[in-house]
DRENGU-878033 format. One record per atom (N, C-alpha, C, O, CB): x, y, z; residue number from 1. Coordinates in Angstrom, 2 decimals, always signed. Glycine has a CB too. Example, Ala and Ser with C-alpha at 12.3 -4.5 7.8 and 13.67 -1.06 7.14 Angstrom:
2
    east   north      up num
  +13.19   -5.69   +7.80   1
  +12.30   -4.50   +7.80   1
  +13.20   -3.30   +7.80   1
  +14.24   -3.32   +8.46   1
  +11.31   -4.47   +9.05   1
  +12.85   -2.25   +7.08   2
  +13.67   -1.06   +7.14   2
  +12.90   +0.03   +7.87   2
  +13.41   +1.14   +8.04   2
  +14.08   -0.60   +5.72   2
//
This chain:
72
    east   north      up num
 +110.41  +94.98  +76.32   1
 +110.02  +95.58  +77.33   1
 +111.27  +96.27  +77.40   1
 +112.34  +96.02  +76.84   1
 +109.50  +94.80  +78.47   1
 +110.83  +97.57  +78.53   2
 +111.66  +98.55  +78.76   2
 +112.64  +98.31  +79.93   2
 +112.27  +97.56  +80.83   2
 +110.91  +99.68  +78.93   2
 +113.74  +98.82  +79.98   3
 +114.25  +98.70  +80.81   3
 +114.79  +99.75  +82.07   3
 +114.70 +100.90  +81.64   3
 +114.84  +98.17  +80.25   3
 +115.17  +99.73  +83.08   4
 +115.00 +100.57  +83.65   4
 +116.32 +101.36  +83.66   4
 +117.34 +100.69  +83.83   4
 +114.45 +100.17  +84.69   4
 +116.48 +103.04  +83.46   5
 +117.36 +103.54  +83.10   5
 +118.80 +103.54  +84.41   5
 +118.61 +103.13  +85.56   5
 +116.69 +104.79  +82.62   5
 +119.66 +103.89  +84.10   6
 +120.97 +103.49  +85.37   6
 +120.45 +104.75  +86.04   6
 +120.30 +104.54  +87.24   6
 +123.09 +103.48  +84.90   6
 +120.15 +105.87  +85.72   7
 +119.85 +106.76  +86.68   7
 +119.13 +106.68  +87.78   7
 +119.40 +107.20  +88.86   7
 +119.46 +107.52  +86.25   7
 +117.90 +105.78  +87.42   8
 +116.83 +105.40  +88.48   8
 +117.30 +104.10  +89.35   8
 +116.51 +103.81  +90.25   8
 +115.35 +105.07  +87.69   8
 +118.57 +103.19  +89.23   9
 +118.53 +102.43  +90.07   9
 +119.26 +103.29  +91.32   9
 +119.81 +104.39  +91.28   9
 +119.10 +101.15  +89.58   9
 +119.01 +102.20  +92.61  10
 +119.83 +102.15  +93.76  10
 +120.94 +101.77  +93.62  10
 +121.07 +100.66  +93.11  10
 +119.44 +101.50  +94.65  10
 +122.26 +102.61  +94.03  11
 +123.57 +102.23  +94.41  11
 +123.76 +103.34  +95.67  11
 +123.30 +104.43  +95.98  11
 +124.72 +102.33  +93.04  11
 +124.83 +102.29  +96.24  12
 +125.09 +102.54  +97.41  12
 +126.90 +103.50  +96.99  12
 +127.78 +103.33  +97.83  12
 +124.98 +100.88  +98.42  12
 +127.13 +104.13  +96.10  13
 +128.22 +104.40  +95.54  13
 +128.04 +106.23  +95.72  13
 +127.01 +106.84  +95.44  13
 +128.31 +103.62  +93.94  13
 +128.80 +106.60  +96.04  14
 +128.63 +108.07  +96.52  14
 +127.33 +109.02  +97.43  14
 +126.95 +110.19  +97.34  14
 +128.74 +108.67  +95.29  14
 +126.94 +107.93  +98.27  15
 +125.53 +108.12  +98.73  15
 +126.17 +108.16 +100.33  15
 +125.42 +107.87 +101.27  15
 +124.22 +106.72  +98.23  15
 +127.64 +108.56 +100.60  16
 +128.12 +108.45 +102.01  16
 +127.30 +110.33 +102.35  16
 +126.86 +111.05 +101.45  16
 +130.40 +108.13 +102.14  16
 +127.34 +110.69 +103.87  17
 +127.57 +111.73 +104.06  17
 +128.31 +112.15 +104.82  17
 +128.92 +111.63 +105.76  17
 +126.88 +112.12 +104.15  17
 +128.25 +113.51 +104.26  18
 +129.43 +114.23 +105.20  18
 +128.96 +114.94 +106.14  18
 +127.73 +114.99 +106.22  18
 +130.34 +115.15 +104.54  18
 +129.77 +115.72 +107.14  19
 +129.59 +116.78 +108.23  19
 +128.80 +117.16 +108.38  19
 +127.92 +117.02 +109.23  19
 +130.06 +117.67 +108.33  19
 +129.02 +118.22 +106.91  20
 +128.66 +119.85 +106.45  20
 +126.93 +119.59 +105.80  20
 +126.28 +120.58 +105.45  20
 +130.08 +120.58 +104.85  20
 +126.48 +118.51 +105.73  21
 +125.05 +117.83 +105.06  21
 +124.48 +117.68 +106.28  21
 +123.36 +118.18 +106.44  21
 +125.10 +116.30 +104.13  21
 +125.33 +116.70 +107.79  22
 +124.70 +116.63 +109.04  22
 +124.08 +117.68 +109.64  22
 +122.92 +117.69 +110.03  22
 +125.46 +116.26 +109.83  22
 +124.99 +118.67 +109.72  23
 +124.93 +120.14 +110.62  23
 +124.31 +120.93 +109.63  23
 +124.48 +122.13 +109.83  23
 +126.50 +120.90 +111.15  23
 +123.49 +120.60 +108.40  24
 +122.83 +121.50 +107.85  24
 +121.54 +120.81 +107.91  24
 +120.54 +121.45 +108.21  24
 +123.35 +121.96 +106.57  24
 +121.48 +119.46 +107.62  25
 +119.74 +118.95 +108.57  25
 +119.91 +119.06 +109.81  25
 +118.80 +118.60 +110.09  25
 +119.10 +117.25 +108.50  25
 +120.45 +119.33 +111.03  26
 +120.24 +119.47 +112.33  26
 +119.92 +121.04 +112.15  26
 +118.85 +121.19 +112.73  26
 +121.50 +118.97 +113.33  26
 +120.34 +122.26 +111.62  27
 +119.64 +123.25 +111.45  27
 +118.45 +123.72 +111.14  27
 +117.70 +124.48 +111.75  27
 +120.02 +123.57 +111.04  27
 +118.34 +122.99 +109.74  28
 +117.08 +123.30 +109.46  28
 +115.68 +122.35 +110.34  28
 +114.52 +122.26 +109.97  28
 +117.12 +123.10 +107.88  28
 +116.18 +121.88 +111.30  29
 +115.07 +121.04 +112.48  29
 +115.30 +121.55 +113.29  29
 +114.28 +121.43 +113.97  29
 +115.06 +119.60 +112.93  29
 +116.11 +122.25 +113.94  30
 +116.15 +123.35 +115.37  30
 +115.04 +124.63 +115.19  30
 +114.56 +125.15 +116.20  30
 +117.96 +124.20 +115.54  30
 +114.72 +125.05 +113.98  31
 +114.05 +125.76 +114.55  31
 +112.49 +125.24 +114.20  31
 +111.72 +126.16 +114.47  31
 +114.50 +127.11 +114.23  31
 +112.03 +124.50 +113.87  32
 +110.63 +123.70 +113.70  32
 +110.33 +122.59 +115.19  32
 +109.19 +122.28 +115.54  32
 +110.80 +122.60 +112.02  32
 +111.35 +122.22 +115.76  33
 +111.57 +121.88 +117.17  33
 +111.33 +122.99 +118.28  33
 +110.47 +122.86 +119.15  33
 +112.97 +121.41 +117.27  33
 +112.34 +124.35 +118.17  34
 +111.79 +125.20 +119.02  34
 +110.37 +125.50 +119.09  34
 +109.76 +125.79 +120.11  34
 +112.36 +126.21 +118.87  34
 +109.75 +125.36 +117.53  35
 +108.22 +126.28 +117.35  35
 +107.59 +125.54 +117.91  35
 +106.48 +125.93 +118.28  35
 +107.46 +126.63 +115.96  35
 +107.96 +124.35 +118.18  36
 +106.88 +123.20 +118.71  36
 +107.31 +123.15 +120.19  36
 +106.37 +122.74 +120.87  36
 +107.00 +121.52 +117.88  36
 +107.99 +123.31 +120.65  37
 +108.43 +123.31 +122.19  37
 +107.97 +124.57 +122.68  37
 +107.80 +124.51 +123.90  37
 +110.06 +123.16 +122.48  37
 +107.70 +125.68 +122.22  38
 +107.16 +126.71 +122.94  38
 +105.52 +126.65 +122.40  38
 +104.45 +126.94 +122.94  38
 +108.04 +128.19 +122.63  38
 +105.75 +126.32 +121.55  39
 +103.83 +126.07 +121.25  39
 +103.18 +125.08 +122.20  39
 +101.96 +125.06 +122.37  39
 +103.40 +125.28 +119.57  39
 +104.15 +124.15 +122.89  40
 +103.19 +123.21 +123.93  40
 +103.94 +124.14 +125.31  40
 +103.09 +124.36 +126.18  40
 +103.55 +120.94 +123.88  40
 +104.78 +124.48 +125.53  41
 +104.96 +124.98 +126.98  41
 +104.16 +126.69 +126.82  41
 +104.11 +127.24 +127.92  41
 +106.99 +124.98 +127.47  41
 +103.66 +127.42 +125.84  42
 +102.22 +127.76 +126.01  42
 +101.17 +127.32 +126.03  42
 +100.40 +128.15 +126.53  42
 +101.92 +128.28 +125.51  42
 +100.61 +126.29 +125.71  43
 +100.16 +125.83 +125.85  43
  +99.34 +125.03 +127.09  43
  +98.18 +124.88 +127.47  43
 +100.63 +125.75 +125.27  43
 +100.82 +124.57 +127.52  44
 +100.19 +124.03 +129.17  44
  +99.83 +124.94 +129.95  44
  +98.96 +124.76 +130.79  44
 +101.15 +123.27 +130.14  44
 +100.68 +126.49 +129.73  45
 +100.08 +127.44 +130.68  45
  +99.11 +128.07 +130.68  45
  +98.72 +128.67 +131.68  45
 +100.61 +128.19 +130.90  45
  +98.25 +128.08 +129.11  46
  +97.17 +128.31 +129.58  46
  +96.26 +126.87 +129.96  46
  +95.21 +127.14 +130.54  46
  +96.60 +129.24 +128.61  46
  +96.40 +126.01 +129.82  47
  +95.37 +125.01 +130.42  47
  +95.75 +125.30 +131.99  47
  +94.80 +124.90 +132.67  47
  +95.60 +123.21 +129.86  47
  +96.50 +125.69 +132.60  48
  +97.02 +125.69 +134.11  48
  +96.43 +127.19 +134.04  48
  +97.01 +127.54 +135.07  48
  +98.95 +125.37 +134.55  48
  +96.05 +127.84 +133.82  49
  +95.35 +129.36 +133.64  49
  +94.03 +128.80 +133.94  49
  +93.54 +128.75 +135.07  49
  +95.45 +130.27 +131.97  49
  +93.28 +128.18 +132.40  50
  +91.81 +128.15 +132.59  50
  +91.81 +126.57 +133.94  50
  +90.68 +126.38 +134.39  50
  +90.84 +127.83 +130.61  50
  +92.39 +126.04 +134.24  51
  +92.05 +125.01 +135.60  51
  +92.21 +125.92 +136.84  51
  +91.61 +125.59 +137.86  51
  +93.24 +123.55 +135.79  51
  +92.94 +126.99 +136.83  52
  +92.65 +127.85 +138.25  52
  +91.24 +128.56 +138.03  52
  +90.31 +128.63 +138.83  52
  +93.94 +129.16 +138.58  52
  +91.34 +129.11 +136.60  53
  +90.01 +129.79 +136.68  53
  +88.47 +128.93 +137.29  53
  +87.66 +129.18 +138.18  53
  +89.81 +130.24 +135.12  53
  +88.63 +127.72 +136.19  54
  +87.63 +127.12 +136.73  54
  +87.50 +126.70 +138.01  54
  +86.38 +126.77 +138.51  54
  +87.45 +126.32 +136.15  54
  +88.72 +126.11 +138.85  55
  +88.79 +126.36 +140.00  55
  +88.32 +127.03 +141.10  55
  +87.88 +126.46 +142.09  55
  +89.38 +126.51 +139.96  55
  +88.39 +128.37 +140.94  56
  +87.76 +129.60 +141.63  56
  +86.26 +129.49 +141.28  56
  +85.50 +129.49 +142.24  56
  +88.42 +131.09 +141.10  56
  +85.66 +129.38 +139.87  57
  +84.23 +129.44 +139.83  57
  +83.46 +128.12 +140.51  57
  +82.44 +128.16 +141.20  57
  +83.84 +129.60 +138.31  57
  +84.07 +127.19 +140.20  58
  +83.70 +125.59 +141.37  58
  +83.76 +126.26 +142.75  58
  +82.92 +125.74 +143.48  58
  +85.20 +123.99 +141.37  58
  +84.20 +126.89 +143.15  59
  +84.49 +127.25 +144.90  59
  +83.34 +128.38 +145.33  59
  +82.78 +128.61 +146.40  59
  +86.35 +128.09 +145.22  59
  +83.24 +129.02 +143.90  60
  +82.44 +130.59 +144.56  60
  +81.28 +129.38 +144.56  60
  +80.64 +129.48 +145.61  60
  +82.16 +132.59 +143.32  60
  +80.67 +128.05 +143.56  61
  +79.37 +127.93 +143.12  61
  +79.18 +127.08 +144.69  61
  +78.10 +127.17 +145.27  61
  +79.05 +127.09 +141.39  61
  +80.19 +126.36 +145.21  62
  +80.36 +125.52 +146.17  62
  +79.96 +126.27 +147.36  62
  +79.13 +125.94 +148.20  62
  +81.67 +124.97 +146.20  62
  +80.57 +127.19 +147.31  63
  +80.41 +128.74 +148.62  63
  +78.81 +128.92 +148.74  63
  +78.03 +128.85 +149.69  63
  +81.21 +130.72 +147.87  63
  +78.68 +129.14 +147.57  64
  +76.74 +130.02 +147.28  64
  +76.28 +128.73 +148.00  64
  +75.74 +128.87 +149.10  64
  +75.74 +130.32 +145.02  64
  +76.43 +127.53 +147.51  65
  +75.21 +126.85 +147.90  65
  +75.09 +126.25 +149.25  65
  +73.96 +126.03 +149.67  65
  +74.99 +125.86 +147.01  65
  +76.37 +125.91 +150.15  66
  +76.63 +125.98 +151.11  66
  +75.90 +127.34 +152.11  66
  +75.16 +127.21 +153.09  66
  +77.88 +125.85 +150.89  66
  +76.29 +128.34 +151.60  67
  +75.89 +129.57 +152.24  67
  +74.60 +129.62 +152.38  67
  +74.21 +130.01 +153.48  67
  +76.29 +130.69 +151.62  67
  +73.70 +129.29 +151.48  68
  +72.24 +128.79 +151.10  68
  +71.69 +127.45 +152.10  68
  +70.81 +127.63 +152.95  68
  +72.30 +128.24 +149.36  68
  +72.16 +126.47 +151.94  69
  +72.17 +125.37 +152.98  69
  +71.96 +125.80 +154.67  69
  +71.17 +125.18 +155.38  69
  +73.65 +124.65 +152.79  69
  +73.08 +127.37 +155.39  70
  +73.31 +127.20 +156.48  70
  +71.94 +128.33 +156.82  70
  +71.50 +128.34 +157.97  70
  +74.94 +127.40 +156.89  70
  +71.52 +128.95 +156.13  71
  +70.39 +130.14 +156.09  71
  +68.81 +129.26 +156.53  71
  +67.82 +129.54 +157.22  71
  +70.31 +130.95 +154.15  71
  +69.23 +128.18 +155.74  72
  +67.74 +127.23 +156.25  72
  +67.37 +127.15 +157.68  72
  +66.38 +126.52 +158.03  72
  +67.85 +125.60 +155.90  72
//
């Protein structure tokens, strides 16, 4: 039976993370986080625009129906 090579075994020796590695990981994730945040904010503003447009259209329809009822 074959054994596991020494290079494939897990060892905690030499696995310390230095501050430079932490900084590089943090800097690598910042653009992605900013892109997602900007996308969320744009999406929310578009939903707000849609909501105001739908409200104005519903107000027009309701106004037209009320006007039609008043004419009777």
